[in-house]
C-alpha positions, -999 to 999 in steps of 0.1 A, spaced: 346 -307 466 379 -284 467 360 -254 457 338 -258 487 364 -264 510 383 -233 499 350 -211 503 342 -227 537 376 -218 551 367 -181 552 325 -179 545 327 -143 556 349 -129 530 330 -149 502 297 -140 512 311 -101 513 326 -107 479 295 -118 464 275 -89 478 298 -62 467 306 -78 433 268 -74 430 267 -41 443 295 -32 418 277 -47 390 246 -26 398 266 6 398 288 -1 371 264 -12 343 258 11 313 224 -9 305 197 20 318 169 8 293 134 22 293 104 16 298 113 7 332 118 35 355 136 18 382 163 2 360 150 -32 355 181 -44 339 206 -36 365 180 -46 391 175 -80 376 211 -87 371 220 -77 406 194 -105 419 203 -128 396 240 -126 405 234 -127 440 212 -157 437 238 -177 420 264 -165 448 239 -173 475 229 -209 463 269 -215 462 273 -203 497 243 -225 509 262 -256 500 285 -253 530 268 -228 554 244 -242 575 209 -225 584 208 -229 620 192 -197 630 174 -166 620 178 -128 628 149 -105 637 159 -84 605 153 -117 585 118 -117 603 111 -80 592 120 -88 556 97 -120 560 67 -100 576 73 -75 544 71 -101 518 39 -113 534 24 -80 532 30 -72 497 18 -110 491 -19 -103 505 -23 -65 494 -38 -77 464 -66 -91 484 -73 -59 497 -63 -34 470 -71 -32 433 -41 -38 408 -45 -33 372 -14 -49 365 -14 -76 394 17 -96 374 39 -68 383 40 -77 418 65 -108 410 92 -83 410 93 -66 444 82 -100 458 113 -118 441 134 -90 455 121 -94 491 125 -130 488 162 -126 479 166 -99 509 152 -124 533 177 -152 522 202 -130 524 197 -118 558 190 -155 570 227 -164 553 246 -133 569 229 -141 604 245 -178 602 279 -166 597 301 -163 631 326 -133 626 303 -101 615 332 -80 625 352 -93 597 325 -89 573 322 -52 584 361 -47 576 357 -63 542 329 -43 534 348 -13 542 370 -23 515 341 -29 491 326 5 496 360 21 487 366 -1 458 331 5 444 335 42 450 368 43 432 357 26 401 328 49 402 352 79 403 372 67 375 339 67 354 333 101 365 367 113 357 365 96 322 331 115 317 348 148 331 378 144 304 354 135 273 360 100 273 324 91 273 324 72 237 342 42 258 317 12 260 322 10 297 312 45 303 279 60 303 277 87 274 273 123 286 247 144 269 260 179 256 237 195 277 244 179 311 257 199 336 263 172 360 286 140 358 268 110 372 289 81 366 274 47 353 245 51 379 231 78 354 218 98 381 242 124 400 225 123 435 230 81 436 266 86 427 271 111 456 255 85 480 283 62 468 309 82 475 293 92 509 295 54 518 328 51 507 336 84 528 325 66 560 344 33 554 376 56 550 370 71 584 368 36 596 401 25 581 416 54 593 407 48 627 419 10 627 447 5 607 482 20 604 499 53 592 504 40 557 468 33 553 456 64 569 478 84 545 459 67 517 427 71 535 433 108 534 441 108 498 407 90 495 387 117 511 402 141 490 393 123 457 357 114 469 348 145 481 359 161 447 336 135 430 306 149 453 314 186 440 313 173 403 281 158 410 266 186 421 244 168 446 228 190 474 223 156 492 258 144 488 271 173 504 249 164 536 255 128 536 292 137 533 290 156 564 269 130 581 300 104 575 320 126 600 297 114 627 318 86 629 346 98 648 320 113 675 303 79 677 338 61 679 354 85 701 376 71 728 384 107 741 378 142 731 415 150 720 416 119 696 380 127 683 391 164 677 422 155 661 408 127 637 379 150 627 398 180 619 420 161 594 391 143 580 373 179 574 402 195 562 407 167 535 371 164 527 369 204 523 400 205 503 387 178 478 354 192 476 371 230 467 391 211 442 360 196 426 342 230 425 373 244 406 374 217 381 334 219 376 343 261 374 365 255 345 344 229 326 324 243 297 293 242 317 280 272 340 292 268 377 254 273 385 255 236 386 272 233 419 254 221 451 259 252 472 244 274 445 213 248 440 204 248 477 172 267 472 165 253 436 128 244 428 130 206 432 134 211 467 99 225 467 86 196 444 98 170 473 76 187 497 45 185 471 54 145 464 53 142 502 19 162 505 7 138 475 17 110 496 -2 121 526 -36 127 508 -31 91 495 -26 78 532 -55 97 546 -77 77 521 -61 43 526 -47 46 560 -47 8 570 -28 -10 543 -22 16 519 -28 21 480 -8 -12 474 31 -14 467 39 0 435 4 18 432 13 52 439 10 68 406 -21 46 398 -39 61 428 -25 96 424 -49 109 395 -79 100 418 -68 131 440 -60 156 412 -90 178 424 -74 177 461 -42 193 452 -31 225 433 -5 208 413 2 175 397 32 159 394 42 124 373 63 105 397 60 68 408 80 78 444 72 102 470 110 108 474 106 101 511 106 66 527 84 73 553 58 90 530 61 62 506 57 34 531 27 54 544 11 56 509 17 22 497 17 3 526 -4 21 551 0 19 591 7 -18 587 42 -10 565 50 17 590 47 -7 620 72 -29 605 98 -1 603 101 -2 640 118 -37 636 149 -23 619 148 10 641 148 -14 672 175 -36 662 197 -2 651 193 17 681 196 -17 706 231 -26 689 242 10 688 234 12 725 250 -17 735 281 -18 716 303 12 704 332 -5 688 346 5 656 328 -21 632 294 -11 650 301 26 642 307 18 606 278 -2 601 255 24 620 269 52 602 264 38 567 227 27 578 224 65 589 235 75 554 213 52 538 183 66 560 191 100 554 192 94 515 159 75 517 145 106 530 149 127 498 151 100 472 140 62 470 174 42 465 162 11 484 136 10 450 170 -1 436 185 -34 443 221 -22 440 211 -5 471 185 -26 486 210 -54 492 235 -30 509 207 -20 532 199 -57 538 236 -63 544 242 -36 569 210 -42 587 220 -80 592 254 -72 604 240 -50 631 212 -73 643 222 -92 676 188 -109 680 186 -143 667 164 -173 671 172 -210 666 160 -232 638 153 -269 639 143 -269 601 166 -280 575 163 -248 552 193 -253 529 180 -272 502 148 -251 502 163 -220 501 191 -235 477 160 -242 454 148 -209 457 180 -193 450 184 -214 416 147 -207 405 153 -170 412 187 -168 393 169 -188 364 140 -163 362 164 -134 363 184 -148 330 146 -154 315 136 -118 322 171 -104 313 166 -114 276 129 -109 275 129 -72 283 157 -65 256 129 -70 231 105 -48 251 131 -22 254 138 -24 214 103 -19 206 101 12 233 129 27 212 108 23 179 77 36 195 79 60 226 114 72 223 117 74 186 126 105 168 99 110 146 111 142 131 132 118 109 100 109 92 96 142 77 121 134 52 102 101 42 74 97 15 38 88 26 44 50 14 78 50 35 55 64 65 31 37 63 58 10 60 73 22 91 39 23 110 35 -15 98 69 -22 109 58 -7 146 24 -25 144 45 -57 139 71 -52 162 43 -48 190 23 -83 179 55 -103 177 60 -95 212 61 -124 233 37 -121 262 55 -120 292 40 -128 330 50 -89 347 55 -70 313 17 -70 305 18 -28 313 45 -23 288 24 -45 262 -5 -28 268 12 10 265 27 1 233 -8 -10 219 -25 21 232 4 42 219 -2 29 184 -41 32 186 -54 58 159 -72 87 167 -108 79 156 -137 69 171 -141 29 166 -143 7 197 -141 34 223 -153 19 253 -122 -8 248 -99 20 242 -110 41 269 -106 9 295 -72 3 280 -63 41 283 -75 38 323 -52 11 329 -21 25 312 -24 57 331 -20 37 362 18 30 352 27 56 323 13 90 333 25 115 307 9 143 289 7 124 255 -12 97 273 -37 118 289 -44 137 259 -52 109 237 -73 94 267 -93 129 269 -97 126 231 -114 90 234 -134 102 262 -144 134 243 -155 115 214 -174 90 234 -194 120 248 -178 118 283 -175 152 285 -168 157 323 -142 129 322 -126 144 292 -123 179 309 -107 164 339 -79 150 318 -73 179 298 -70 199 333 -50 173 343 -25 174 312 -24 210 317 -12 209 354 11 181 350 46 187 363 38 225 372 22 235 338 53 220 319 29 216 287 -1 238 292 3 259 261 4 227 240 -25 210 257 -46 243 250 -35 243 214 -48 207 211 -79 212 226 -87 242 203 -77 219 174 -102 193 186 -129 219 193 -125 229 156 -128 197 142 -154 178 165 -185 194 181 -181 173 213 -151 190 221 -168 226 222 -184 227 255 -153 209 270 -131 240 254 -156 266 270 -154 250 307 -115 247 303 -109 281 291 -133 290 322 -111 269 345 -76 283 333 -91 319 338 -103 309 375 -70 295 384 -49 325 363 -31 300 343 
């Protein structure tokens, strides 16, 4: 076919375009819909677009070898696949999504290892990083000047003091800029004067964007990008010259960004420098401690991928705090807790690949890939970027580029991979549309502004409640979304003593995925009504200490109301108050 002839003339270019178009879709979309906590719509869109692109590429890229990095993704896939045989999953159907993502990672890495010119792909990637960074910068500027009402711009809430682009998270935006900075250093080193001047200008602009994001991690990652010159240095004079020029440009941009942040209507305390000692740093340390406790209890195979939150509720008594989080914000801690020693052992493979490649080669393109991977790695020690497919595919891409160890294959895998990609794309389309209805239901239940009901009559309120029940009843059962369906059912349950055993079991499962004070208190109510005083007390205490005692006052007031209405809660209130006094809360 003519199309294939055009594609086959430069497979490296087309493969890079597909990867970075997927990356751009994931970072520029405004579809960040609950109930998913890791951006389900962007994730599924990125994988779907990538799967379609890979299916097209497999029609002319012959799979003749497999890289060591591909073996890493395959082993990780197998580990996640067998975990349910050894650990308990309350929502086993949820595993389909990480398995699909890891399967896509494996196929992508295999395809990359079967193109001949990885250096050309690295050069194309540099422009891809800059292009996506530039588009994100435009979105951020539109937010800054008050044009968030545009349909392709993520709205900024009136009380926001940071500008986060369309990724809806300031640290992720700064991470995107840091990758773009590394690409600018690469182009500055290999291109002519005209391109160098443009690179210096981009260094200023991306650094200003990091300042506007007020990201502490972004500031560190920006400085990390400067290591490119040290790794790629031919002599000390050249290294010092290029580093000084880049550092001056980045400093100028960062100061310029702080100036614009200062003149904005929000307080200047939002800038990254003033936030270096802010409390969330301690929160991250606490999350790592939580992961360590879980690793100690499940050292070999972990608690199960995606089970960090589900297992954490069993260790409340071992900690002085209780934080709602699905992730420890540290890659090593997360892998240790959820995948155990087996998962940690697998991480030695990409580490070996990276160190081996850097040791053997110090050319510009290897330096770019290494610095980009270093930025990904450092960011993974304070956040969880690889749980978002927009960043995961970039990590797969970079690791495949730097990999030099391959094994010949005598199998014809093109058709098999093509069928897999076609099924993956079809599945993404299906889940994309099914998730829309679940998200709409979430908006009418969990995120609804119930203050509006104060203006309605009792009959109108009953009609609204009936509408909510009908919405949940009419939701199509979807394999992979059973946790969402059960959350909605549990949320609508009345606060009475009917079918308590069934409600308690349902609440136990829901708490493994959606640990909020509202769900904790409802479960504590049902346990108390069922005369399970010790278990009820435990959940009241958990609700009090959750997220550093964020809603302890409301928890105490609610328990007092229950104790005044139901005799079962009198002893619970007594023990609860004694506990609070002993803890000086």
